[in-house]
BAVO-259443 format. One record per residue: y, z, x of N, C-alpha, C in turn; chain. Coordinates in steps of 0.02 Angstrom, whole numbers, plus 50000, padded with zeros to 5 digits. Layout:
pt n_y=Y	n_z=Z	n_x=X	ca_y=Y	ca_z=Z	ca_x=X	c_y=Y	c_z=Z	c_x=X	kette=A
...
This chain:
pt n_y=50899	n_z=51898	n_x=49845	ca_y=50834	ca_z=51885	ca_x=49874	c_y=50782	c_z=51871	c_x=49820	kette=A
pt n_y=50784	n_z=51907	n_x=49765	ca_y=50735	ca_z=51895	ca_x=49712	c_y=50747	c_z=51827	c_x=49680	kette=A
pt n_y=50810	n_z=51805	n_x=49676	ca_y=50825	ca_z=51738	ca_x=49647	c_y=50791	c_z=51684	c_x=49689	kette=A
pt n_y=50795	n_z=51691	n_x=49755	ca_y=50765	ca_z=51643	ca_x=49801	c_y=50689	c_z=51641	c_x=49791	kette=A
pt n_y=50658	n_z=51700	n_x=49785	ca_y=50586	ca_z=51705	ca_x=49774	c_y=50567	c_z=51672	c_x=49708	kette=A
pt n_y=50607	n_z=51684	n_x=49655	ca_y=50593	ca_z=51654	ca_x=49590	c_y=50597	c_z=51579	c_x=49593	kette=A
pt n_y=50645	n_z=51552	n_x=49631	ca_y=50653	ca_z=51480	ca_x=49638	c_y=50591	c_z=51450	c_x=49672	kette=A
pt n_y=50568	n_z=51481	n_x=49726	ca_y=50508	ca_z=51457	ca_x=49761	c_y=50448	c_z=51462	c_x=49715	kette=A
pt n_y=50442	n_z=51517	n_x=49679	ca_y=50386	ca_z=51527	ca_x=49632	c_y=50386	c_z=51472	c_x=49579	kette=A
pt n_y=50445	n_z=51455	n_x=49552	ca_y=50449	ca_z=51402	ca_x=49501	c_y=50429	c_z=51335	c_x=49530	kette=A
pt n_y=50450	n_z=51320	n_x=49592	ca_y=50431	ca_z=51257	ca_x=49625	c_y=50355	c_z=51254	c_x=49634	kette=A
pt n_y=50324	n_z=51310	n_x=49652	ca_y=50251	ca_z=51311	ca_x=49659	c_y=50218	c_z=51298	c_x=49592	kette=A
pt n_y=50244	n_z=51327	n_x=49539	ca_y=50216	ca_z=51315	ca_x=49472	c_y=50221	c_z=51241	c_x=49453	kette=A
pt n_y=50279	n_z=51210	n_x=49467	ca_y=50287	ca_z=51139	ca_x=49453	c_y=50237	c_z=51097	c_x=49491	kette=A
pt n_y=50225	n_z=51113	n_x=49554	ca_y=50178	ca_z=51076	ca_x=49595	c_y=50107	c_z=51083	c_x=49568	kette=A
pt n_y=50089	n_z=51144	n_x=49549	ca_y=50022	ca_z=51156	ca_x=49522	c_y=50012	c_z=51118	c_x=49457	kette=A
pt n_y=50062	n_z=51116	n_x=49414	ca_y=50055	ca_z=51081	ca_x=49350	c_y=50046	c_z=51006	c_x=49361	kette=A
pt n_y=50072	n_z=50978	n_x=49415	ca_y=50067	ca_z=50907	ca_x=49428	c_y=50005	c_z=50888	c_x=49469	kette=A
pt n_y=49971	n_z=50939	n_x=49495	ca_y=49911	ca_z=50927	ca_x=49535	c_y=49856	c_z=50896	c_x=49493	kette=A
pt n_y=49819	n_z=50849	n_x=49523	ca_y=49762	ca_z=50820	ca_x=49487	c_y=49745	c_z=50750	c_x=49510	kette=A
pt n_y=49706	n_z=50716	n_x=49469	ca_y=49684	ca_z=50648	ca_x=49485	c_y=49733	c_z=50598	c_x=49455	kette=A
pt n_y=49751	n_z=50547	n_x=49496	ca_y=49797	ca_z=50495	ca_x=49476	c_y=49767	c_z=50427	c_x=49490	kette=A
pt n_y=49775	n_z=50381	n_x=49443	ca_y=49758	ca_z=50311	ca_x=49455	c_y=49819	c_z=50281	c_x=49489	kette=A
pt n_y=49810	n_z=50253	n_x=49548	ca_y=49866	ca_z=50224	ca_x=49584	c_y=49863	c_z=50148	c_x=49578	kette=A
pt n_y=49922	n_z=50118	n_x=49576	ca_y=49927	ca_z=50046	ca_x=49569	c_y=49988	c_z=50021	c_x=49606	kette=A
pt n_y=49988	n_z=49955	n_x=49618	ca_y=50043	ca_z=49923	ca_x=49654	c_y=50088	c_z=49885	c_x=49607	kette=A
pt n_y=50152	n_z=49888	n_x=49622	ca_y=50203	ca_z=49853	ca_x=49583	c_y=50259	c_z=49833	c_x=49631	kette=A
pt n_y=50267	n_z=49769	n_x=49642	ca_y=50318	ca_z=49743	ca_x=49688	c_y=50314	c_z=49775	c_x=49757	kette=A
pt n_y=50253	n_z=49784	n_x=49782	ca_y=50243	ca_z=49810	ca_x=49849	c_y=50247	c_z=49886	c_x=49855	kette=A
pt n_y=50262	n_z=49921	n_x=49801	ca_y=50266	ca_z=49994	ca_x=49802	c_y=50206	c_z=50023	c_x=49765	kette=A
pt n_y=50189	n_z=50084	n_x=49783	ca_y=50132	ca_z=50118	ca_x=49752	c_y=50156	c_z=50170	c_x=49700	kette=A
pt n_y=50122	n_z=50168	n_x=49642	ca_y=50137	ca_z=50214	ca_x=49588	c_y=50073	c_z=50249	c_x=49566	kette=A
pt n_y=50080	n_z=50302	n_x=49528	ca_y=50022	ca_z=50337	ca_x=49502	c_y=50033	c_z=50362	c_x=49431	kette=A
pt n_y=49978	n_z=50363	n_x=49393	ca_y=49979	ca_z=50389	ca_x=49324	c_y=49922	c_z=50439	c_x=49320	kette=A
pt n_y=49934	n_z=50495	n_x=49286	ca_y=49881	ca_z=50546	ca_x=49276	c_y=49821	c_z=50510	c_x=49245	kette=A
pt n_y=49763	n_z=50520	n_x=49275	ca_y=49702	ca_z=50484	ca_x=49255	c_y=49683	c_z=50498	c_x=49182	kette=A
pt n_y=49701	n_z=50557	n_x=49157	ca_y=49684	ca_z=50573	ca_x=49087	c_y=49720	c_z=50529	c_x=49037	kette=A
pt n_y=49775	n_z=50496	n_x=49058	ca_y=49812	ca_z=50451	ca_x=49015	c_y=49781	c_z=50381	c_x=49013	kette=A
pt n_y=49738	n_z=50366	n_x=49061	ca_y=49709	ca_z=50299	ca_x=49068	c_y=49645	c_z=50295	c_x=49026	kette=A
pt n_y=49642	n_z=50246	n_x=48982	ca_y=49583	ca_z=50236	ca_x=48941	c_y=49537	c_z=50183	c_x=48971	kette=A
pt n_y=49565	n_z=50130	n_x=48999	ca_y=49524	ca_z=50080	ca_x=49033	c_y=49569	c_z=50032	c_x=49071	kette=A
pt n_y=49538	n_z=49993	n_x=49114	ca_y=49572	ca_z=49942	ca_x=49154	c_y=49538	c_z=49876	c_x=49139	kette=A
pt n_y=49577	n_z=49826	n_x=49119	ca_y=49548	ca_z=49761	ca_x=49103	c_y=49585	c_z=49707	c_x=49142	kette=A
pt n_y=49551	n_z=49651	n_x=49154	ca_y=49584	ca_z=49594	ca_x=49186	c_y=49634	c_z=49563	c_x=49138	kette=A
pt n_y=49677	n_z=49521	n_x=49165	ca_y=49726	ca_z=49487	ca_x=49121	c_y=49689	c_z=49446	c_x=49070	kette=A
pt n_y=49715	n_z=49443	n_x=49011	ca_y=49687	ca_z=49404	ca_x=48956	c_y=49744	c_z=49374	c_x=48916	kette=A
pt n_y=49727	n_z=49332	n_x=48869	ca_y=49778	ca_z=49299	ca_x=48828	c_y=49818	c_z=49352	c_x=48790	kette=A
pt n_y=49884	n_z=49347	n_x=48795	ca_y=49929	ca_z=49393	ca_x=48761	c_y=49968	c_z=49352	c_x=48709	kette=A
pt n_y=49966	n_z=49375	n_x=48647	ca_y=50001	ca_z=49341	ca_x=48593	c_y=50073	c_z=49367	c_x=48590	kette=A
pt n_y=50122	n_z=49322	n_x=48602	ca_y=50192	ca_z=49345	ca_x=48601	c_y=50213	c_z=49368	c_x=48531	kette=A
pt n_y=50258	n_z=49416	n_x=48528	ca_y=50285	ca_z=49440	ca_x=48465	c_y=50361	c_z=49431	c_x=48468	kette=A
pt n_y=50389	n_z=49393	n_x=48419	ca_y=50461	ca_z=49381	ca_x=48420	c_y=50502	c_z=49445	c_x=48411	kette=A
pt n_y=50564	n_z=49443	n_x=48437	ca_y=50613	ca_z=49496	ca_x=48429	c_y=50590	c_z=49563	c_x=48458	kette=A
pt n_y=50553	n_z=49560	n_x=48513	ca_y=50535	ca_z=49621	ca_x=48549	c_y=50574	c_z=49621	c_x=48615	kette=A
pt n_y=50581	n_z=49678	n_x=48647	ca_y=50616	ca_z=49680	ca_x=48712	c_y=50583	c_z=49633	c_x=48762	kette=A
pt n_y=50621	n_z=49611	n_x=48811	ca_y=50596	ca_z=49561	ca_x=48859	c_y=50536	c_z=49585	c_x=48899	kette=A
pt n_y=50529	n_z=49649	n_x=48910	ca_y=50473	ca_z=49675	ca_x=48948	c_y=50408	c_z=49677	c_x=48907	kette=A
pt n_y=50412	n_z=49669	n_x=48841	ca_y=50352	ca_z=49669	ca_x=48799	c_y=50324	c_z=49598	c_x=48800	kette=A
pt n_y=50264	n_z=49591	n_x=48827	ca_y=50232	ca_z=49526	ca_x=48833	c_y=50203	c_z=49503	c_x=48766	kette=A
pt n_y=50184	n_z=49551	n_x=48725	ca_y=50155	ca_z=49536	ca_x=48659	c_y=50100	c_z=49585	c_x=48643	kette=A
pt n_y=50047	n_z=49560	n_x=48612	ca_y=49991	ca_z=49602	ca_x=48592	c_y=49925	c_z=49569	c_x=48612	kette=A
pt n_y=49874	n_z=49611	n_x=48620	ca_y=49806	ca_z=49586	ca_x=48634	c_y=49759	c_z=49615	c_x=48581	kette=A
pt n_y=49703	n_z=49582	n_x=48573	ca_y=49650	ca_z=49606	ca_x=48530	c_y=49597	c_z=49635	c_x=48575	kette=A
pt n_y=49592	n_z=49700	n_x=48577	ca_y=49544	ca_z=49734	ca_x=48620	c_y=49490	c_z=49765	c_x=48576	kette=A
pt n_y=49434	n_z=49731	n_x=48573	ca_y=49377	ca_z=49752	ca_x=48531	c_y=49398	c_z=49769	c_x=48460	kette=A
pt n_y=49438	n_z=49725	n_x=48430	ca_y=49458	ca_z=49733	ca_x=48361	c_y=49520	c_z=49775	c_x=48349	kette=A
pt n_y=49549	n_z=49802	n_x=48402	ca_y=49609	ca_z=49842	ca_x=48395	c_y=49668	c_z=49804	c_x=48427	kette=A
pt n_y=49723	n_z=49798	n_x=48391	ca_y=49782	ca_z=49764	ca_x=48416	c_y=49824	c_z=49813	c_x=48456	kette=A
pt n_y=49837	n_z=49795	n_x=48519	ca_y=49872	ca_z=49841	ca_x=48565	c_y=49933	c_z=49805	c_x=48595	kette=A
pt n_y=49992	n_z=49836	n_x=48594	ca_y=50050	ca_z=49805	ca_x=48626	c_y=50042	c_z=49806	c_x=48702	kette=A
pt n_y=50070	n_z=49755	n_x=48735	ca_y=50066	ca_z=49750	ca_x=48808	c_y=50136	c_z=49742	c_x=48836	kette=A
pt n_y=50152	n_z=49783	n_x=48886	ca_y=50217	ca_z=49780	ca_x=48919	c_y=50207	c_z=49766	c_x=48993	kette=A
pt n_y=50251	n_z=49726	n_x=49022	ca_y=50250	ca_z=49713	ca_x=49094	c_y=50293	c_z=49766	c_x=49128	kette=A
pt n_y=50261	n_z=49808	n_x=49169	ca_y=50297	ca_z=49864	ca_x=49200	c_y=50350	c_z=49841	c_x=49249	kette=A
pt n_y=50340	n_z=49783	n_x=49280	ca_y=50392	ca_z=49755	ca_x=49325	c_y=50456	c_z=49743	c_x=49285	kette=A
pt n_y=50449	n_z=49712	n_x=49227	ca_y=50508	ca_z=49696	ca_x=49186	c_y=50539	c_z=49760	c_x=49157	kette=A
pt n_y=50497	n_z=49808	n_x=49140	ca_y=50522	ca_z=49871	ca_x=49113	c_y=50566	c_z=49906	c_x=49164	kette=A
pt n_y=50547	n_z=49901	n_x=49228	ca_y=50584	ca_z=49933	ca_x=49282	c_y=50637	c_z=49887	c_x=49312	kette=A
pt n_y=50655	n_z=49834	n_x=49277	ca_y=50706	ca_z=49786	ca_x=49300	c_y=50691	c_z=49757	c_x=49369	kette=A
pt n_y=50627	n_z=49744	n_x=49381	ca_y=50607	ca_z=49710	ca_x=49443	c_y=50601	c_z=49636	c_x=49429	kette=A
pt n_y=50597	n_z=49597	n_x=49483	ca_y=50589	ca_z=49525	ca_x=49477	c_y=50521	c_z=49509	c_x=49447	kette=A
pt n_y=50520	n_z=49462	n_x=49399	ca_y=50457	ca_z=49441	ca_x=49370	c_y=50415	c_z=49404	c_x=49422	kette=A
pt n_y=50350	n_z=49414	n_x=49420	ca_y=50305	ca_z=49382	ca_x=49468	c_y=50249	c_z=49346	c_x=49430	kette=A
pt n_y=50224	n_z=49293	n_x=49460	ca_y=50167	ca_z=49257	ca_x=49431	c_y=50106	c_z=49302	c_x=49434	kette=A
pt n_y=50064	n_z=49298	n_x=49382	ca_y=50004	ca_z=49338	ca_x=49380	c_y=49952	c_z=49308	c_x=49426	kette=A
pt n_y=49914	n_z=49351	n_x=49460	ca_y=49861	ca_z=49329	ca_x=49506	c_y=49795	c_z=49356	c_x=49481	kette=A
pt n_y=49742	n_z=49343	n_x=49521	ca_y=49676	ca_z=49369	ca_x=49502	c_y=49673	c_z=49445	c_x=49507	kette=A
pt n_y=49720	n_z=49476	n_x=49543	ca_y=49722	ca_z=49549	ca_x=49550	c_y=49766	c_z=49582	c_x=49496	kette=A
pt n_y=49806	n_z=49543	n_x=49461	ca_y=49848	ca_z=49570	ca_x=49406	c_y=49801	c_z=49596	c_x=49352	kette=A
pt n_y=49817	n_z=49654	n_x=49325	ca_y=49775	ca_z=49681	ca_x=49272	c_y=49816	c_z=49721	c_x=49222	kette=A
pt n_y=49782	n_z=49739	n_x=49169	ca_y=49813	ca_z=49779	ca_x=49115	c_y=49779	c_z=49848	c_x=49116	kette=A
pt n_y=49821	n_z=49899	n_x=49122	ca_y=49796	ca_z=49968	ca_x=49117	c_y=49810	c_z=49990	c_x=49046	kette=A
pt n_y=49757	n_z=50007	n_x=49009	ca_y=49766	ca_z=50032	ca_x=48941	c_y=49776	c_z=50107	c_x=48945	kette=A
pt n_y=49834	n_z=50130	n_x=48922	ca_y=49851	ca_z=50201	ca_x=48926	c_y=49862	c_z=50228	c_x=48855	kette=A
pt n_y=49855	n_z=50293	n_x=48849	ca_y=49869	ca_z=50327	ca_x=48786	c_y=49935	c_z=50364	c_x=48794	kette=A
pt n_y=49983	n_z=50343	n_x=48754	ca_y=50050	ca_z=50372	ca_x=48759	c_y=50061	c_z=50418	c_x=48699	kette=A
pt n_y=50089	n_z=50476	n_x=48714	ca_y=50105	ca_z=50524	ca_x=48661	c_y=50177	c_z=50513	c_x=48639	kette=A
pt n_y=50186	n_z=50501	n_x=48575	ca_y=50254	ca_z=50496	ca_x=48548	c_y=50261	c_z=50549	c_x=48494	kette=A
pt n_y=50317	n_z=50548	n_x=48459	ca_y=50330	ca_z=50598	ca_x=48407	c_y=50281	c_z=50596	c_x=48350	kette=A
pt n_y=50248	n_z=50540	n_x=48339	ca_y=50202	ca_z=50532	ca_x=48282	c_y=50129	c_z=50543	c_x=48300	kette=A
pt n_y=50113	n_z=50547	n_x=48364	ca_y=50044	ca_z=50555	ca_x=48385	c_y=50031	c_z=50518	c_x=48450	kette=A
pt n_y=49972	n_z=50486	n_x=48453	ca_y=49952	ca_z=50450	ca_x=48513	c_y=49946	c_z=50376	c_x=48498	kette=A
pt n_y=49970	n_z=50335	n_x=48545	ca_y=49970	ca_z=50262	ca_x=48537	c_y=49938	c_z=50231	c_x=48599	kette=A
pt n_y=49893	n_z=50183	n_x=48589	ca_y=49865	ca_z=50146	ca_x=48645	c_y=49913	c_z=50089	c_x=48663	kette=A
pt n_y=49920	n_z=50077	n_x=48728	ca_y=49965	ca_z=50025	ca_x=48751	c_y=49940	c_z=49998	c_x=48816	kette=A
pt n_y=49949	n_z=49933	n_x=48827	ca_y=49930	ca_z=49902	ca_x=48890	c_y=49992	c_z=49894	c_x=48934	kette=A
pt n_y=49984	n_z=49909	n_x=48998	ca_y=50039	ca_z=49897	ca_x=49045	c_y=50013	c_z=49851	c_x=49100	kette=A
pt n_y=50051	n_z=49798	n_x=49113	ca_y=50032	ca_z=49749	ca_x=49164	c_y=50057	c_z=49773	c_x=49231	kette=A
pt n_y=50011	n_z=49775	n_x=49281	ca_y=50029	ca_z=49795	ca_x=49349	c_y=50003	c_z=49741	c_x=49397	kette=A
pt n_y=50031	n_z=49740	n_x=49457	ca_y=50011	ca_z=49690	ca_x=49507	c_y=49938	c_z=49698	c_x=49528	kette=A
pt n_y=49917	n_z=49760	n_x=49540	ca_y=49848	ca_z=49773	ca_x=49558	c_y=49835	c_z=49848	c_x=49553	kette=A
pt n_y=49772	n_z=49866	n_x=49541	ca_y=49752	ca_z=49936	ca_x=49539	c_y=49726	c_z=49953	c_x=49608	kette=A
pt n_y=49745	n_z=50012	n_x=49634	ca_y=49725	ca_z=50032	ca_x=49702	c_y=49663	c_z=50076	c_x=49701	kette=A
pt n_y=49672	n_z=50140	n_x=49681	ca_y=49617	ca_z=50188	ca_x=49683	c_y=49635	c_z=50249	c_x=49641	kette=A
pt n_y=49585	n_z=50292	n_x=49633	ca_y=49597	ca_z=50357	ca_x=49601	c_y=49603	c_z=50408	c_x=49657	kette=A
pt n_y=49658	n_z=50445	n_x=49658	ca_y=49671	ca_z=50495	ca_x=49710	c_y=49673	c_z=50564	c_x=49679	kette=A
pt n_y=49646	n_z=50613	n_x=49715	ca_y=49653	ca_z=50683	ca_x=49695	c_y=49712	c_z=50710	c_x=49736	kette=A
pt n_y=49768	n_z=50721	n_x=49702	ca_y=49829	ca_z=50742	ca_x=49737	c_y=49841	c_z=50816	c_x=49725	kette=A
pt n_y=49847	n_z=50853	n_x=49780	ca_y=49858	ca_z=50925	ca_x=49778	c_y=49931	c_z=50940	c_x=49763	kette=A
pt n_y=49944	n_z=50998	n_x=49734	ca_y=50011	ca_z=51018	ca_x=49716	c_y=50059	c_z=51019	c_x=49775	kette=A
pt n_y=50034	n_z=51039	n_x=49834	ca_y=50076	ca_z=51042	ca_x=49893	c_y=50097	c_z=50973	c_x=49920	kette=A
pt n_y=50062	n_z=50921	n_x=49897	ca_y=50079	ca_z=50852	ca_x=49919	c_y=50131	c_z=50820	c_x=49873	kette=A
pt n_y=50151	n_z=50855	n_x=49820	ca_y=50197	ca_z=50826	ca_x=49772	c_y=50265	c_z=50860	c_x=49777	kette=A
pt n_y=50317	n_z=50820	n_x=49787	ca_y=50385	ca_z=50846	ca_x=49789	c_y=50423	c_z=50822	c_x=49728	kette=A
pt n_y=50476	n_z=50859	n_x=49711	ca_y=50519	ca_z=50839	ca_x=49656	c_y=50554	c_z=50774	c_x=49672	kette=A
pt n_y=50577	n_z=50739	n_x=49621	ca_y=50615	ca_z=50678	ca_x=49630	c_y=50680	c_z=50695	c_x=49666	kette=A
pt n_y=50695	n_z=50658	n_x=49719	ca_y=50757	ca_z=50674	ca_x=49756	c_y=50819	c_z=50657	c_x=49715	kette=A
pt n_y=50873	n_z=50692	n_x=49730	ca_y=50937	ca_z=50678	ca_x=49698	c_y=50966	c_z=50616	c_x=49732	kette=A
pt n_y=50989	n_z=50568	n_x=49694	ca_y=51015	ca_z=50506	ca_x=49722	c_y=51091	c_z=50507	c_x=49728	kette=A
pt n_y=51123	n_z=50563	n_x=49714	ca_y=51195	ca_z=50569	ca_x=49724	c_y=51235	c_z=50543	c_x=49666	kette=A
pt n_y=51205	n_z=50505	n_x=49623	ca_y=51239	ca_z=50479	ca_x=49563	c_y=51196	c_z=50497	c_x=49503	kette=A
pt n_y=51225	n_z=50494	n_x=49446	ca_y=51188	ca_z=50512	ca_x=49386	c_y=51139	c_z=50456	c_x=49368	kette=A
pt n_y=51075	n_z=50469	n_x=49376	ca_y=51022	ca_z=50421	ca_x=49361	c_y=50971	c_z=50454	c_x=49318	kette=A
pt n_y=50941	n_z=50416	n_x=49272	ca_y=50888	ca_z=50443	ca_x=49230	c_y=50822	c_z=50437	c_x=49268	kette=A
pt n_y=50798	n_z=50493	n_x=49294	ca_y=50734	ca_z=50493	ca_x=49329	c_y=50684	c_z=50539	c_x=49294	kette=A
pt n_y=50695	n_z=50554	n_x=49230	ca_y=50650	ca_z=50597	ca_x=49192	c_y=50580	c_z=50570	c_x=49189	kette=A
pt n_y=50572	n_z=50505	n_x=49194	ca_y=50507	ca_z=50472	ca_x=49188	c_y=50465	c_z=50480	c_x=49253	kette=A
pt n_y=50495	n_z=50509	n_x=49305	ca_y=50459	ca_z=50519	ca_x=49368	c_y=50436	c_z=50592	c_x=49371	kette=A
pt n_y=50369	n_z=50602	n_x=49376	ca_y=50341	ca_z=50669	ca_x=49382	c_y=50356	c_z=50699	c_x=49450	kette=A
pt n_y=50353	n_z=50657	n_x=49501	ca_y=50365	ca_z=50680	ca_x=49569	c_y=50346	c_z=50626	c_x=49619	kette=A
pt n_y=50353	n_z=50644	n_x=49683	ca_y=50337	ca_z=50598	ca_x=49738	c_y=50278	c_z=50628	c_x=49776	kette=A
pt n_y=50224	n_z=50590	n_x=49779	ca_y=50164	ca_z=50614	ca_x=49815	c_y=50164	c_z=50588	c_x=49886	kette=A
pt n_y=50157	n_z=50633	n_x=49933	ca_y=50154	ca_z=50615	ca_x=50004	c_y=50080	c_z=50607	c_x=50022	kette=A
pt n_y=50058	n_z=50544	n_x=50030	ca_y=49988	ca_z=50531	ca_x=50045	c_y=49982	c_z=50479	c_x=50100	kette=A
pt n_y=49940	n_z=50491	n_x=50147	ca_y=49925	ca_z=50443	ca_x=50199	c_y=49985	c_z=50414	c_x=50235	kette=A
pt n_y=50036	n_z=50454	n_x=50248	ca_y=50094	ca_z=50430	ca_x=50283	c_y=50144	c_z=50393	c_x=50239	kette=A
pt n_y=50128	n_z=50384	n_x=50176	ca_y=50173	ca_z=50350	ca_x=50130	c_y=50192	c_z=50393	c_x=50071	kette=A
pt n_y=50227	n_z=50363	n_x=50024	ca_y=50248	ca_z=50399	ca_x=49963	c_y=50226	c_z=50359	c_x=49902	kette=A
pt n_y=50196	n_z=50393	n_x=49854	ca_y=50178	ca_z=50362	ca_x=49791	c_y=50221	c_z=50394	c_x=49736	kette=A
pt n_y=50250	n_z=50353	n_x=49694	ca_y=50292	ca_z=50377	ca_x=49639	c_y=50247	c_z=50393	c_x=49580	kette=A
pt n_y=50245	n_z=50455	n_x=49560	ca_y=50203	ca_z=50477	ca_x=49504	c_y=50243	c_z=50472	c_x=49439	kette=A
pt n_y=50217	n_z=50433	n_x=49392	ca_y=50253	ca_z=50420	ca_x=49330	c_y=50228	c_z=50464	c_x=49273	kette=A
pt n_y=50274	n_z=50486	n_x=49231	ca_y=50258	ca_z=50517	ca_x=49167	c_y=50261	c_z=50461	c_x=49116	kette=A
pt n_y=50203	n_z=50431	n_x=49102	ca_y=50201	ca_z=50370	ca_x=49061	c_y=50227	c_z=50382	c_x=48990	kette=A
pt n_y=50222	n_z=50444	n_x=48966	ca_y=50250	ca_z=50460	ca_x=48900	c_y=50326	c_z=50451	c_x=48900	kette=A
pt n_y=50358	n_z=50465	n_x=48956	ca_y=50431	ca_z=50458	ca_x=48960	c_y=50453	c_z=50388	c_x=48979	kette=A
pt n_y=50409	n_z=50350	n_x=49014	ca_y=50426	ca_z=50281	ca_x=49030	c_y=50434	c_z=50241	c_x=48965	kette=A
pt n_y=50389	n_z=50253	n_x=48918	ca_y=50393	ca_z=50219	ca_x=48853	c_y=50400	c_z=50272	c_x=48799	kette=A
pt n_y=50458	n_z=50304	n_x=48796	ca_y=50466	ca_z=50359	ca_x=48748	c_y=50511	c_z=50342	c_x=48690	kette=A
pt n_y=50508	n_z=50385	n_x=48640	ca_y=50554	ca_z=50384	ca_x=48584	c_y=50559	c_z=50320	c_x=48545	kette=A
pt n_y=50620	n_z=50292	n_x=48541	ca_y=50636	ca_z=50233	ca_x=48502	c_y=50593	c_z=50173	c_x=48523	kette=A
pt n_y=50581	n_z=50167	n_x=48589	ca_y=50541	ca_z=50111	ca_x=48614	c_y=50472	c_z=50110	c_x=48584	kette=A
pt n_y=50441	n_z=50169	n_x=48578	ca_y=50374	ca_z=50172	ca_x=48551	c_y=50373	c_z=50150	c_x=48478	kette=A
pt n_y=50425	n_z=50166	n_x=48441	ca_y=50427	ca_z=50143	ca_x=48372	c_y=50430	c_z=50067	c_x=48369	kette=A
pt n_y=50470	n_z=50035	n_x=48413	ca_y=50473	ca_z=49963	ca_x=48416	c_y=50405	c_z=49933	c_x=48435	kette=A
pt n_y=50374	n_z=49961	n_x=48486	ca_y=50310	ca_z=49935	ca_x=48509	c_y=50255	c_z=49944	c_x=48456	kette=A
pt n_y=50258	n_z=50001	n_x=48422	ca_y=50210	ca_z=50013	ca_x=48369	c_y=50218	c_z=49961	c_x=48313	kette=A
pt n_y=50280	n_z=49943	n_x=48296	ca_y=50292	ca_z=49892	ca_x=48246	c_y=50265	c_z=49825	c_x=48268	kette=A
pt n_y=50273	n_z=49809	n_x=48333	ca_y=50248	ca_z=49745	ca_x=48360	c_y=50173	c_z=49740	c_x=48352	kette=A
pt n_y=50138	n_z=49795	n_x=48362	ca_y=50065	ca_z=49794	ca_x=48357	c_y=50044	c_z=49791	c_x=48284	kette=A
């Protein structure tokens, strides 16, 4: 009985830790969210300078007020079909924590939706898909307005070795 209580208690702690404000955005018709504290700014699409020998999802770099920042297309990173950019396509500049410190990076999304305050009770753990899949980059699933938003841990989406490559590109 105490084991069951401890399991519930741990799930409540996980929900509380994930509670907070999220910037939500659209990608291939699905809704995603990033902890608002990771977002530095949102800018419209601008000229991106390609960098040779980078992964296919890396669009290149931009000059943002004198700072060179790598830009990645999140659709391509998630192995989704590439789409033409529209007037709603934008770049979310996020601060990613890697082993060496903090790195600014732009991520291209289809459109930005809104900032939501998501309560811990509205967030569920990532479901088991029955096969071994890497879902560490997903913080949880937020149940909002009759739908589900996938909450991303942006540090894990672009973690480790990838950040070293992207840092070199910039």
